[in-house]
C-alpha positions as CSV (number, residue, x, y, z in Angstrom):
1,X,0.0,0.0,0.0
2,X,1.7,3.2,-1.2
3,X,-0.4,5.7,0.7
4,X,-3.1,4.7,3.1
5,X,-6.3,6.5,4.1
6,X,-7.9,6.3,7.5
7,X,-11.5,7.5,8.1
8,X,-11.5,10.1,10.9
9,X,-14.1,9.1,13.4
10,X,-15.6,7.2,10.4
11,X,-16.2,9.8,7.7
12,X,-17.3,12.8,9.8
13,X,-17.7,15.2,6.9
14,X,-20.6,13.1,5.7
15,X,-22.0,11.1,8.7
16,X,-22.3,11.7,12.5
17,X,-18.9,11.1,13.9
18,X,-17.9,8.0,15.9
19,X,-21.1,6.2,15.1
20,X,-21.6,2.8,13.5
21,X,-23.2,4.6,10.5
22,X,-20.0,6.6,10.0
23,X,-17.7,3.6,10.3
24,X,-19.7,1.5,7.9
25,X,-19.8,4.3,5.4
26,X,-16.0,4.6,5.6
27,X,-15.7,0.9,4.9
28,X,-18.1,1.1,2.0
29,X,-16.2,4.0,0.5
30,X,-13.1,1.8,0.4
31,X,-10.9,3.7,3.0
32,X,-8.0,1.6,4.2
33,X,-9.1,1.8,7.9
34,X,-11.0,3.8,10.5
35,X,-10.0,5.9,13.4
36,X,-12.0,6.2,16.6
37,X,-11.8,7.7,20.1
38,X,-12.4,5.8,23.4
39,X,-13.6,6.9,26.8
40,X,-14.7,4.9,29.8
41,X,-18.3,5.1,31.1
42,X,-19.0,5.2,34.8
43,X,-19.4,1.4,34.8
44,X,-16.1,0.9,33.0
45,X,-17.3,0.3,29.4
46,X,-15.2,1.5,26.5
47,X,-17.5,3.8,24.6
48,X,-16.7,5.5,21.3
49,X,-16.7,9.3,21.5
50,X,-14.1,12.1,21.0
51,X,-15.0,14.6,23.7
52,X,-15.0,14.0,27.4
53,X,-18.5,15.4,27.5
54,X,-21.7,14.6,25.8
55,X,-22.8,18.1,24.9
56,X,-21.3,18.6,21.4
57,X,-22.3,15.4,19.6
58,X,-25.3,14.1,21.4
59,X,-28.6,15.3,23.0
60,X,-27.1,14.6,26.4
61,X,-24.9,16.7,28.6
62,X,-22.1,16.4,31.1
63,X,-19.1,14.1,31.4
64,X,-19.2,10.6,29.8
65,X,-17.5,9.3,33.0
66,X,-20.5,10.3,35.0
67,X,-23.0,8.1,33.1
68,X,-23.4,4.3,32.9
69,X,-23.6,2.6,29.6
70,X,-27.4,2.0,29.9
71,X,-28.0,5.7,30.1
72,X,-25.5,6.5,27.3
73,X,-27.3,4.1,25.0
74,X,-30.5,6.2,25.2
75,X,-28.9,9.3,23.7
76,X,-29.0,10.4,20.1
77,X,-25.5,10.8,18.6
78,X,-26.9,12.2,15.3
79,X,-29.5,11.0,12.8
80,X,-30.9,8.6,15.4
81,X,-27.5,6.9,15.9
82,X,-26.5,5.6,19.3
83,X,-23.1,5.9,21.1
84,X,-21.4,2.6,20.3
85,X,-19.1,0.6,22.4
86,X,-15.7,-0.4,21.0
87,X,-16.7,-4.0,20.8
88,X,-19.9,-3.1,18.9
89,X,-17.7,-1.3,16.3
90,X,-15.5,-4.4,16.1
91,X,-18.6,-6.6,15.4
92,X,-20.1,-4.2,12.9
93,X,-17.3,-3.6,10.5
94,X,-15.4,-6.2,8.5
95,X,-13.2,-8.6,10.5
96,X,-10.0,-7.4,8.8
97,X,-10.6,-3.7,8.6
98,X,-7.6,-1.9,10.3
99,X,-8.6,0.3,13.3
100,X,-6.7,3.1,15.0
101,X,-8.0,3.5,18.5
102,X,-7.2,6.8,20.3
103,X,-7.1,6.8,24.1
104,X,-6.7,9.7,26.6
105,X,-5.6,8.0,29.8
106,X,-4.1,5.0,31.6
107,X,-7.5,3.6,32.7
108,X,-8.7,3.4,29.1
109,X,-5.4,1.9,28.1
110,X,-5.9,-1.0,30.6
111,X,-9.5,-1.7,29.4
112,X,-8.4,-1.6,25.8
113,X,-5.5,-3.9,26.5
114,X,-7.9,-6.5,27.8
115,X,-10.1,-6.3,24.7
116,X,-7.1,-6.5,22.4
117,X,-5.9,-9.6,24.2
118,X,-9.2,-11.4,24.5
119,X,-10.1,-10.8,20.9
120,X,-6.6,-11.4,19.5
121,X,-6.5,-7.9,17.8
122,X,-2.8,-6.9,18.1
123,X,-2.3,-7.3,14.3
124,X,-5.4,-5.2,13.5
125,X,-5.7,-2.4,16.0
126,X,-3.2,0.3,16.5
127,X,-3.3,2.4,19.7
128,X,-3.0,6.2,19.4
129,X,-2.6,8.9,21.9
130,X,-1.3,12.4,22.5
131,X,-0.4,11.3,26.0
132,X,2.8,9.4,26.4
133,X,1.7,7.8,29.7
134,X,-1.2,6.1,28.0
135,X,1.0,4.6,25.3
136,X,3.7,3.6,27.8
137,X,1.0,1.7,29.8
138,X,-0.2,-0.1,26.6
139,X,3.3,-1.0,25.7
140,X,3.9,-2.3,29.3
141,X,0.8,-4.4,29.2
142,X,1.2,-5.5,25.5
143,X,4.7,-5.3,24.3
144,X,3.7,-6.3,20.8
145,X,1.0,-3.6,20.5
146,X,1.4,-1.1,17.7
147,X,1.4,2.4,19.2
148,X,1.1,5.7,17.4
149,X,2.1,9.0,19.0
150,X,-0.1,11.8,17.9
151,X,1.1,15.4,17.8
152,X,0.3,19.0,16.9
153,X,2.9,21.7,17.6
154,X,4.8,19.4,19.9
155,X,6.2,17.6,16.8
156,X,8.6,20.6,16.4
157,X,10.3,20.0,19.8
158,X,13.7,18.3,19.8
159,X,12.2,15.6,22.2
160,X,9.6,14.4,19.7
161,X,11.5,11.5,18.2
162,X,12.7,10.4,21.6
163,X,9.2,10.4,22.9
164,X,8.0,8.2,20.0
165,X,10.8,5.8,20.7
166,X,10.1,5.7,24.4
167,X,6.4,4.7,23.8
168,X,7.4,2.1,21.2
169,X,6.0,4.0,18.1
170,X,7.3,3.3,14.7
171,X,4.5,5.5,13.2
172,X,3.5,9.0,14.3
173,X,0.5,11.0,13.4
174,X,1.0,14.7,13.1
175,X,-1.3,17.6,12.3
176,X,-0.7,18.4,8.6
177,X,-0.2,22.2,9.1
178,X,2.5,21.5,11.7
179,X,4.5,19.2,9.5
180,X,7.6,20.1,7.6
181,X,10.4,18.3,5.8
182,X,12.8,18.5,8.8
183,X,10.3,16.7,11.1
184,X,9.8,14.0,8.5
185,X,13.5,13.6,8.0
186,X,14.3,13.4,11.7
187,X,11.6,10.7,12.1
188,X,12.8,8.8,9.0
189,X,16.4,8.8,10.3
190,X,15.1,7.0,13.5
191,X,13.0,4.5,11.5
192,X,9.7,6.2,12.2
193,X,7.1,6.7,9.5
194,X,4.9,9.8,9.5
195,X,1.2,10.2,8.7
196,X,-0.9,13.3,8.8
197,X,-4.2,14.6,10.1
198,X,-6.4,15.8,8.6
199,X,-6.1,15.6,4.8
200,X,-9.4,16.6,3.2
201,X,-8.7,17.8,-0.3
202,X,-6.4,17.6,-3.3
203,X,-4.2,20.4,-2.0
204,X,-3.7,18.7,1.4
205,X,-3.0,15.4,-0.4
206,X,-0.4,17.0,-2.6
207,X,1.4,18.4,0.5
208,X,1.3,15.1,2.2
209,X,2.9,13.4,-0.8
210,X,5.5,16.1,-1.2
211,X,6.5,15.5,2.4
212,X,6.9,11.8,1.8
213,X,4.2,10.7,4.3
214,X,2.9,7.1,4.4
215,X,-0.7,7.9,4.9
216,X,-3.4,10.2,6.3
217,X,-6.5,10.6,8.4
218,X,-9.4,12.1,6.5
219,X,-12.9,13.4,7.1
220,X,-13.9,12.8,3.5
221,X,-15.5,9.6,2.1
222,X,-14.0,10.2,-1.3
223,X,-10.3,10.4,-0.2
224,X,-9.4,6.9,-1.3
225,X,-10.7,7.5,-4.8
226,X,-8.8,10.8,-4.9
227,X,-5.6,9.1,-3.9
228,X,-6.0,6.5,-6.6
229,X,-7.0,9.1,-9.2
230,X,-3.9,11.3,-8.5
231,X,-1.4,8.5,-8.1
């Protein structure tokens, strides 16, 4: 695969983000994988949502961590969709579709590690985070897990490559507008590949290719076709 495309929270430009509808649309559109975000409910279930609170993407309000799964299931996450659990996503999409799962904290890391072990998913699911401590915990629990350090402006710091190495990442995901050739070359010299978020049009794609990136996260359902058409 010369340049891979990952659906950002499914295809959030076209469907309600982080819903089964969005993930299934990403798969139908031929994207090479999906990205999703994980939080823990009050009763310890891994639920798929980007924000810590319910207000922006559902008809509920307040922190996810304050609600049990039974209550969360009653909320509308857009177009009548419900907040899915991580395992519901795994069951809904094809059994080989690659998944990038982003976590925020150590507690979610531990819960995710149990699911990855129980369902033998280490070759299919990559674990992403902005937070080193979460990835260190995953690597400690599952030394074979594929971890991806995510960065915005912090990618410019001299410590970035060392951070990636410490958390066991051979792939980093960096905000496209923060990337430059120097960052890509430093990562490459350390054996670390670089992908970008978020690539949404032909201009973004041209920049990603010019920088020598291996792939991207996209909001757009047609990005895979654009990659193929401009290869």
